[in-house]
Every structure is written in C-alpha cells, then in structure tokens.
C-alpha angles and dihedrals in degrees: 000000000000121000088250093054091046093052091048091052092049094050116088113262112260113245111231134174127215116197111203128042104208121117097287097040092050092045092051089048087056090049090053094045092047087053091057103267125135100237129196116185126202117222122184092217118064093213092056092048088051093050092050094044100043105022098034088225139110098196096176098054105019107028114190095015121124112213121218126257091245091066121085134164143210136178091220113093094204092054092050093050098041109119095352114159091192130022122207119194124203106167128136108278093233092052097042100094094052093047092050092063088075093043098052100074091045092057097040093106097031124093096188118140113263115215125200115213091177129111110199145080125240108260098217098044107022088229123151117241094253089056091052089049091051093049099045099038094041090222138145109269088226087072092057125088133174129210122210143153143101093328115151102177102221094049091052091045086056087054096245107161120259142140139231138191123236113206132190136152083240115068088202092056093046092052094045091054094042092054093057099038098062138083141157094300101029121061127187132209126186140222138160097227099106093165094055094042094051097042090048088059092046100044098046087062090060092050089047090056088054090050090050091051095054090042090053090050090052103250118149144235097288091060092046094047090052092051094047092050097046090038089062088054091053091046092051095046092049096045094046090051087056092052103271127139112249091224090066091063090054091055137069096297092052120023094019095051092041093057094046096046096045096047103041128085085208089071112105092205092051089049092050091051092048090055090050090050090052090058104264117141122241090255092050091049093052090051092051096049115094091196135033118276098207093196093069092059094042099056098083099043092045092052090049090053090046092053092048090052094044094243119147115219108177095170094053091043090056091047089055091052090054091047090050092049093240095115130049107236090229090061095054104083102069089053101038100093098035139358094200123092091204116094112257135193116266095222121096123260090254092053097242101099125097089034111149091195091054092052091046090053091050094051092043089056089052091052092048097045096098096045091079105074100169148335122062109012111241121245117256 
C-alpha cells in the first residue's frame, strides 16, 4: 500500500448525497462508494429506497448488479442531504426545476459543492442544467460542477474502465469533486469550460438519435461514420457559438461521449432513434422507453438556440423532421450531413475541425487516462 493510499484509508469517509435513483444516479453512487465515500441516495419511491438500502440492489434500473456496502438510500430528502459534503443530482432534465424547490431550503445553510450528472437542456428556457441549479438554489456558480464523458451506466456498474471530466468555473471545486468521484475503474479529469462540457453531453444525444434512425432503417457503417464525423462538427460549431472552448468538444465530454453513445445499444438515445427508424411514431417511442431519452426533449430548444446564434445544424434539423413526422426516416441519410448541393469545406465554422493534431491529442488523453492514479486530477 502506498503512503497516499494509506492516508486515504485513515481519513474519515466523506459523506455525499446522490439525488435520483435511476440507472445513472445509482451507478454514480456506486462509483462514489467504491472510491471510499459514504453515500446516501435519495429515491422518490420508498420501496426502491428499501431495496437499495437493504438488498443492495436496484433491480429495475441495474439488474444483476450488487451495490457496495458504503451505499445506502432513503426516500426522505432531508435525511439524504443531512451532513453531505458534496451533493450529486441525477434527475430528468425536464423535472429538475420542480424537484429543486424541495431541495433549496435544505441546502440554504450548506456550502457543499453541487454536481450535475444530467445531460439535457430545459425545454421551455433552453437553459443548461447548471444554470437551472444556479437559478433555483440561489447559489454561487463556483459551487456548481458538472460531470460528463463516455459513461454508459451499465458498463460502469459492471466496473468496466472508463473516464469522465469534472467541470466547474472554479478549479478548486472541480478538483475537489474529481478527487472523490474516482476509483480503480473510473478516472476523472478536470476543466473549467462548463459550457462546452455540458453542451457536449447534450449534443451527442441528438447525434445518437440520428445514428439510431439510420440504424433502424438498415443503413450501414459508412452512413454512421459520416454522421458521427459531421455531427462532431455541428456540436463544435454550436458549443463555440455559445462560448465554449473547441478543445472541450474534442475531449471526453465531446468526442468521447459521442463515440460511446452512438455505438452502443445501451444508449437510450440510440435506442429511441432506432425505433423511429423502424417506423414507430414519436408518441409510440416515448411509450416504449423505460427510461428518459434526453435527446428527444433537447432537439427543439437546441435548434432554437442554434438559430439565434446563426449556427447551421443540418443533422439535428433532419432529426426534428423525423420526430415531427414530416420526413420518412428512410429519406434522411442523403441529407443528414448537408442540405446544400454546392461543395463545402470540411472544416468547422470556427476553423478548428478536421484537425489531425486535435484528434491525436484527444486520443492521446484517452490512452493516458489511467496513468494518473491519484493526486491532482489532470486537465481534460
């Protein structure tokens, strides 16, 4: 045992709360507990809280997964938040604001970091989740962090190695969260580009819906590779127009999450798109989904923000037409990556796309992610 590991074992376990007991909330609770934290989850349903607390299972959302001893659960918000030194939130983006009304008075005298595990934008306002947290909790944005990356819940629950980026406008907050939310199979990097980190997590869901659609239709790998590549261009152009750094979209929260979400059948957004491609209507898809596919709710607000910023997003536009029932899914592929017959440059509007060096840096970070076992979390 190294001196660092010994000191971590001797230190008292940090007390953290996780609000939300779906697949991702429960998985992140497991990540935190496996890293040595004392975790209390909040579940809306008493019976689910009981199953997690007593049976160390969440059979509805993580079947077959044994949860660690350091993870407990309650259906009382006050009990979950009592004494928490960090608060992680994994609630549906469209239900977040309403749920925070009960959280606000319980955190009024607490200055603990608040971490968003959510990847969506609010439909009515177009706000990112960190902005909703700031508004509803009336807290300093320096207290807020967001977590994002190639993080398919079931794979992580099975302890398959991956990495994530923790982002906050405060470097100190990002590092404090990153130190706790890591373990032998889950590594964390940091940055201070909250806008890019959040929009990377939002926008990749929209591209994953497009990939699902063409997969459901029966198109092959060439079509999907084209969409993923040009989708990253759309993501970067949009995020930079909102104030993000282009490098963030070439890291874990952008390229990394995009690859994982587009290629995996575990992705809810990919699954939703595949059902659309098979001919199901939007209403039928929503009924069939056991869990929320955040990308479906984010299409309209993202396109509104894109229009206001003067950013063209042909892939997302075509996805919206399929969702609206105004385009046959089979007709989508020829138009997905451009709707202009004139030849256009491959680079992004901000001039950073198509950069081999940028892609090499992104993949190099992926190769290096497990070389940093402790101490100061590396920058993404």
